[in-house]
C-alpha positions as CSV (number, residue, x, y, z in Angstrom):
1,M,89.8,26.3,-140.1
2,A,86.5,24.5,-139.2
3,D,84.2,22.4,-141.0
4,L,80.4,23.2,-140.6
5,Q,79.5,21.2,-143.6
6,A,81.0,18.2,-141.7
7,L,79.3,19.4,-138.6
8,S,76.1,19.1,-140.4
9,T,77.1,15.6,-141.8
10,A,78.0,14.3,-138.4
11,I,74.7,15.6,-137.0
12,E,72.6,14.0,-139.7
13,A,74.7,10.6,-139.2
14,G,74.4,11.0,-135.4
15,D,77.8,10.8,-135.1
16,R,78.6,12.5,-131.7
17,T,81.9,12.6,-131.1
18,T,82.7,14.2,-134.6
19,A,80.2,16.8,-133.9
20,V,81.3,18.4,-130.7
21,R,84.8,18.4,-131.9
22,I,83.9,20.0,-135.0
23,T,81.8,22.2,-132.4
24,G,84.4,23.0,-130.9
25,E,87.2,23.8,-133.1
26,A,84.8,26.0,-134.6
27,I,84.0,28.1,-131.0
28,G,87.8,28.0,-130.4
29,E,88.3,29.8,-134.0
30,G,85.8,32.4,-133.3
31,V,83.4,31.3,-135.3
32,S,79.8,33.5,-135.2
33,P,77.9,31.0,-132.9
34,Q,75.1,32.2,-134.7
35,T,76.9,30.6,-138.0
36,I,77.5,28.0,-135.8
37,L,74.2,27.1,-134.7
38,D,72.9,27.5,-138.3
39,S,74.7,24.4,-139.6
40,M,73.0,22.5,-136.6
41,T,69.5,23.6,-137.7
42,A,70.0,22.5,-141.2
43,A,70.7,19.3,-140.0
44,M,68.3,18.6,-137.8
45,A,65.8,20.0,-141.0
46,M,67.1,17.5,-143.3
47,V,66.8,14.6,-141.0
48,G,63.2,15.8,-139.8
49,A,63.1,15.8,-144.0
50,R,64.5,12.3,-144.5
51,F,62.5,10.7,-141.6
52,S,59.1,11.9,-143.8
53,A,60.5,10.8,-147.1
54,N,60.6,7.4,-144.7
55,E,64.5,6.8,-145.4
56,I,65.5,7.1,-141.9
57,F,63.1,5.5,-138.9
58,V,63.0,6.7,-135.4
59,P,66.4,5.2,-133.9
60,E,67.8,7.1,-136.5
61,M,66.2,10.4,-135.8
62,L,67.3,9.6,-131.6
63,I,70.9,9.1,-132.5
64,S,71.3,12.3,-134.7
65,A,69.2,14.7,-132.3
66,R,71.7,13.7,-129.6
67,A,74.4,14.2,-131.1
68,M,72.8,17.7,-132.1
69,K,71.9,18.2,-128.3
70,E,76.2,17.0,-127.1
71,A,77.3,19.5,-129.8
72,A,74.6,22.1,-128.8
73,A,75.9,21.4,-124.5
74,L,79.2,23.5,-125.8
75,L,77.5,26.4,-128.1
76,E,74.9,27.3,-125.1
77,P,76.8,29.4,-123.4
78,I,78.5,30.8,-126.3
79,L,74.9,31.8,-127.3
80,V,74.0,33.3,-124.4
81,K,76.8,35.6,-123.6
82,A,76.2,36.3,-127.2
83,G,72.6,37.6,-126.3
84,I,71.1,34.6,-129.0
85,R,67.5,33.7,-127.5
86,P,65.9,30.5,-129.5
87,E,63.7,31.5,-131.9
88,A,60.2,30.7,-129.4
89,T,59.9,28.9,-126.6
90,A,57.6,25.5,-126.1
91,V,56.4,23.8,-123.0
92,I,55.6,20.1,-123.5
93,G,54.4,17.3,-121.6
94,T,52.3,14.0,-121.6
95,V,48.6,14.7,-120.3
96,Q,47.7,13.8,-116.4
97,G,47.2,10.0,-116.3
98,D,49.5,8.6,-119.0
99,L,53.4,8.1,-118.2
100,H,54.3,7.5,-122.4
101,D,56.9,9.6,-123.3
102,I,58.8,8.2,-126.0
103,G,57.0,9.9,-128.8
104,K,57.0,12.8,-126.1
105,N,60.7,13.0,-125.5
106,L,61.5,12.8,-129.7
107,V,59.4,15.5,-130.7
108,A,61.4,17.9,-127.9
109,M,64.4,17.0,-129.1
110,M,63.4,17.7,-132.7
111,W,62.5,20.7,-131.4
112,R,65.2,21.9,-130.0
113,G,66.9,21.0,-133.3
114,A,64.7,23.8,-135.1
115,N,66.0,26.3,-132.4
116,I,63.2,26.2,-130.0
117,E,63.7,26.0,-126.3
118,V,61.9,23.4,-125.0
119,I,60.6,23.9,-121.4
120,D,59.8,19.5,-120.7
121,L,57.4,19.0,-117.9
122,G,57.7,14.8,-117.9
123,T,54.5,12.8,-118.0
124,N,51.3,12.6,-116.0
125,V,51.3,16.5,-116.3
126,P,47.9,17.8,-114.8
127,A,46.5,20.9,-117.0
128,Q,46.9,23.7,-114.6
129,R,50.7,22.7,-114.7
130,F,50.6,23.5,-118.5
131,V,49.2,26.9,-117.8
132,D,51.7,27.8,-115.2
133,A,55.0,26.7,-116.9
134,A,53.4,28.1,-120.3
135,R,52.5,31.6,-118.4
136,E,56.3,31.4,-116.6
137,H,58.3,30.7,-119.7
138,G,56.8,32.8,-121.7
139,A,56.0,30.1,-123.9
140,S,54.2,30.3,-127.0
141,I,53.7,26.7,-128.0
142,I,51.9,24.2,-125.4
143,G,52.4,20.3,-127.1
144,I,50.2,17.9,-125.2
145,S,51.2,14.2,-125.7
146,A,48.6,11.5,-124.7
147,L,49.3,7.3,-126.1
148,L,46.1,6.1,-124.8
149,T,42.6,6.7,-125.6
150,T,41.2,6.6,-122.2
151,T,43.9,9.7,-121.2
152,M,43.2,11.7,-124.4
153,V,39.8,13.8,-122.2
154,G,42.7,14.7,-120.5
155,M,43.8,16.9,-123.8
156,K,40.4,18.5,-123.5
157,D,40.9,19.7,-120.2
158,V,44.2,21.0,-120.7
159,V,42.8,23.3,-124.2
160,T,40.1,24.6,-121.8
161,A,42.4,25.5,-119.6
162,V,44.7,27.3,-121.7
163,R,41.5,29.0,-123.4
164,A,40.4,30.3,-120.1
165,S,44.3,31.8,-119.1
166,D,45.3,35.2,-120.0
167,L,47.6,32.8,-122.8
168,R,46.1,34.1,-125.8
169,D,48.2,33.8,-128.3
170,V,49.5,30.3,-127.4
171,K,49.0,28.0,-130.0
172,I,48.5,24.2,-129.0
173,V,49.9,20.9,-130.9
174,L,48.6,17.6,-130.2
175,G,50.3,14.3,-130.3
176,G,50.1,10.8,-130.1
177,A,49.1,7.5,-131.5
178,P,45.4,7.8,-131.1
179,V,45.2,11.2,-131.4
180,T,43.1,12.7,-135.5
181,A,43.4,15.9,-137.0
182,E,39.3,15.8,-136.3
183,F,39.9,15.8,-132.1
184,A,42.6,18.1,-132.3
185,A,39.9,20.6,-134.1
186,Q,36.8,18.8,-131.9
187,I,38.6,20.3,-128.1
188,G,40.1,23.4,-130.1
189,A,43.2,22.9,-130.5
190,D,45.6,24.6,-132.8
191,G,47.5,21.6,-134.5
192,H,47.6,18.1,-134.6
193,A,51.4,16.1,-135.5
194,T,51.8,12.6,-136.7
195,N,55.4,12.4,-136.0
196,A,57.9,14.3,-134.7
197,A,58.7,15.8,-138.0
198,A,55.7,16.9,-138.6
199,A,55.3,18.7,-134.8
200,V,58.7,20.9,-136.5
201,D,57.0,21.6,-139.9
202,L,53.9,22.7,-137.7
203,V,55.3,25.3,-135.3
204,E,57.1,26.3,-138.3
205,G,54.1,27.2,-140.1
206,F,52.7,29.3,-136.4
207,R,56.1,31.1,-136.8
208,V,55.9,32.3,-140.8
C-alpha cells in the first residue's frame, strides 16, 4: 500500500527518487489522483511555512519544488483524465528590460505546488504579452517580477495595460528585491510578495 505520508515527507526533504516511486505506486494501486495531489500540496505548504519561519532557505525550497515537479509529472495525465483541474491559472514573467529569473522561477514552482497552473512567459516580457497570455489562458492571476530599480517602471506599464483591457477580475502580484508594498499600491497592483512562500499566501488569500 502506497504511503502518502511518506510521499509528503519525501517532497519536503527534496527526495525526488522516493517521491516519484511512491507516486507511481499510488497510481498503480488506484489511489484517487486528488488524494495524491492533496499529499503533494500539503508538503509544499509545509515547505513554505518552514521557509517563512527561516527554518529552511532558498536552496532547500528549490530542491523540494523539483521533487514535487517530478512526482506531479506522473500524476498530471491521470488528473486530466479524471477531469481534475488546477484551482486557478496564473501568468508570470519578468518585466521588459529585465533578464533575471531565479525568483520568478521559484514563485512559479511554489504556485504549481499550490495547485495553480502556471504559464511562465520567461524574461524581458512586454506589457501586452502579459495581457494576451492572461486572456488566452483564462488566468485569474498575473505575477510580475523585476530585480532592477530601472526596470520597475515597466511594472506600471503592465498594470496599466491590464486595467485598460477586458481582464477586470485578474489580480496582479508584484515581486523582486527592489519592489515594495508601497510601490505596488502606488501603481495599482493588487499585492506584493517578498518571497515565494509569501506569493503563495497572497494568491491563496485572493481565492478565499
